C-alpha positions, -999 to 999 in steps of 0.1 A, spaced: -882 99 -812 -861 68 -803 -839 68 -837 -809 48 -824 -810 10 -822 -785 -3 -790 -774 -42 -790 -756 -62 -766 -742 -98 -774 -716 -117 -768 -708 -158 -776 -682 -184 -765 -671 -203 -797 -636 -211 -812 -620 -185 -829 -590 -192 -847 -598 -168 -878 -591 -132 -855 -573 -109 -875 -594 -120 -909 -624 -113 -890 -613 -82 -870 -613 -66 -907 -644 -78 -919 -660 -68 -888 -648 -33 -888 -651 -28 -925 -690 -37 -918 -696 -13 -897 -679 15 -905 -700 13 -940 -731 11 -916 -721 44 -898 -721 17 -863 -703 31 -836 -693 4 -799 -670 -24 -796 -663 -56 -805 -643 -79 -787 -626 -109 -805 -608 -136 -787 -599 -172 -792 -627 -177 -770 -653 -161 -785 -671 -127 -792 -684 -97 -771 -701 -67 -785 -718 -34 -780 -730 -15 -808 -756 11 -814 -770 28 -847 -797 31 -870 -825 -2 -866 -819 -9 -904 -781 -6 -902 -781 -27 -868 -802 -54 -887 -778 -53 -921 -747 -56 -892 -766 -86 -876 -775 -105 -909 -737 -104 -919 -723 -120 -884 -753 -146 -886 -740 -154 -919 -715 -168 -902 -723 -206 -890 -704 -196 -857 -728 -167 -849 -758 -176 -863 -775 -184 -831 -762 -151 -812 -790 -138 -790 -790 -98 -791 -804 -77 -765 -816 -45 -777 -825 -11 -756 -832 20 -777 -815 60 -775 -823 96 -786 -787 100 -793 -757 76 -802 -741 67 -769 -706 60 -780 -676 84 -799 -667 57 -821 -660 21 -836 -634 -1 -820 -631 -39 -831 -605 -56 -807 -584 -90 -807 -581 -98 -771 -566 -126 -747 -606 -131 -732 -636 -112 -742 -637 -109 -702 -607 -108 -685 -609 -134 -655 -574 -143 -653 -585 -181 -649 -575 -198 -680 -588 -231 -671 -624 -217 -675 -633 -225 -710 -671 -220 -716 -667 -227 -749 -665 -262 -740 -698 -263 -716 -710 -240 -698 -732 -237 -667 -769 -247 -661 -788 -213 -663 -822 -199 -653 -846 -178 -674 -856 -145 -657 -895 -153 -660 -886 -189 -637 -866 -164 -617 -888 -141 -611 -917 -169 -601 -888 -181 -575 -883 -146 -558 -921 -143 -557 -927 -177 -539 -893 -175 -519 -874 -205 -530 -871 -223 -560 -892 -255 -577 -874 -279 -550 -881 -260 -524 -845 -240 -520 -842 -211 -510 -824 -184 -539 -792 -166 -531 -788 -142 -557 -748 -135 -560 -742 -102 -583 -703 -109 -597 -701 -75 -612 -674 -43 -596 -687 -25 -566 -697 9 -582 -719 -13 -609 -738 -26 -580 -743 10 -564 -763 19 -593 -790 -8 -584 -788 -46 -579 -813 -75 -569 -827 -75 -541 -808 -86 -509 -776 -97 -531 -746 -112 -524 -717 -84 -533 -685 -88 -524 -674 -53 -535 -649 -67 -561 -637 -37 -580 -622 -58 -615 -636 -93 -625 -603 -106 -621 -610 -107 -584 -640 -130 -587 -620 -161 -581 -599 -150 -550 -635 -136 -537 -653 -169 -540 -622 -187 -525 -628 -163 -493 -671 -167 -492 -670 -209 -504 -687 -222 -476 -713 -195 -472 -727 -204 -506 -733 -242 -498 -757 -259 -498 -775 -231 -515 -792 -222 -547 -771 -196 -559 -780 -176 -592 -751 -157 -605 -758 -124 -622 -743 -95 -644 -751 -69 -666 -756 -93 -704 -742 -124 -689 -707 -127 -699 -695 -126 -661 -719 -143 -648 -714 -173 -672 -678 -174 -662 -686 -170 -626 -710 -201 -626 -686 -227 -643 -658 -217 -620 -683 -220 -590 -694 -252 -606 -656 -263 -603 -653 -255 -571 -679 -276 -557 -710 -258 -556 -736 -281 -578 -768 -262 -572 -752 -230 -588 -772 -213 -626 -765 -184 -640 -792 -160 -649 -799 -160 -690 -793 -128 -704 -781 -107 -674 -801 -80 -658 -804 -67 -695 -829 -97 -706 -845 -99 -672 -857 -60 -676 -862 -66 -710 -884 -100 -700 -900 -91 -668 -891 -59 -657 -878 -45 -621 -895 -69 -600 -872 -77 -570 -849 -53 -586 -839 -24 -574 -825 6 -587 -811 12 -623 -783 -11 -644 -754 6 -648 -739 4 -688 -707 10 -705 -717 41 -727 -728 72 -728 -759 71 -712 -744 56 -681 -774 36 -665 -810 19 -674 -841 17 -661 -860 -14 -656 -881 -5 -688 -847 2 -710 -853 41 -705 -816 56 -702 -818 74 -668 -791 96 -669 -777 118 -697 -736 119 -708 -706 108 -708 -700 92 -668 -663 100 -655 -669 68 -645 -675 49 -679 -642 60 -701 -649 47 -737 -622 23 -731 -625 -8 -750 -616 -26 -721 -638 -11 -696 -668 1 -722 -674 -41 -734 -684 -57 -696 -720 -71 -696 
């Protein structure tokens, strides 16, 4: 029987009370016997948390009572066992490290494309303006090796801080193309899309909700393989079931690693 509800969510929003917010979130999560990782930074919140469905509902109600998180969108999946060993709430400089301080998603995000629209474009081979669609994977190389969109561009980066340099090296290849950046849950491709717009690529969109939202809404169409996740499930199939069991050696439960989306 499936008992554990896993949620992934992030939001870029100004947070000035990180220490107080950290204590409030940690206290509630421990009270509800939840496990996972929450990162807080001046730019927003990023979380992967798992537990009993009723406890997750109460945890989300607490978060959404804060006006900053009232519209927090959550991606859900289920597992037979708890995929995390402990509950961590950390204060960080960035909720996803890019080392590019000029990128401030809370000040304005790049346009996005919904999963169902993207599937239709991929079905027909072009967007609604007739422009070919190019998929750009913003994840680390080993994640891509678990699965990715068919014919996606993969620059074989080993960490997200390498993305700005890779973009500079390949900028001319993306000009005059409809580029859709994607990642696991949306956070990396959101920063990537903003950077690409700033680098003079106006036709860049981010996949709303990332691969996990795409799986949730349309399944695995135009996607080959699984989606690596940074917890004990290791990877999720397009039906959001865990493909493997046990903690992967590639997925240590470190808050800087286990929270990528």
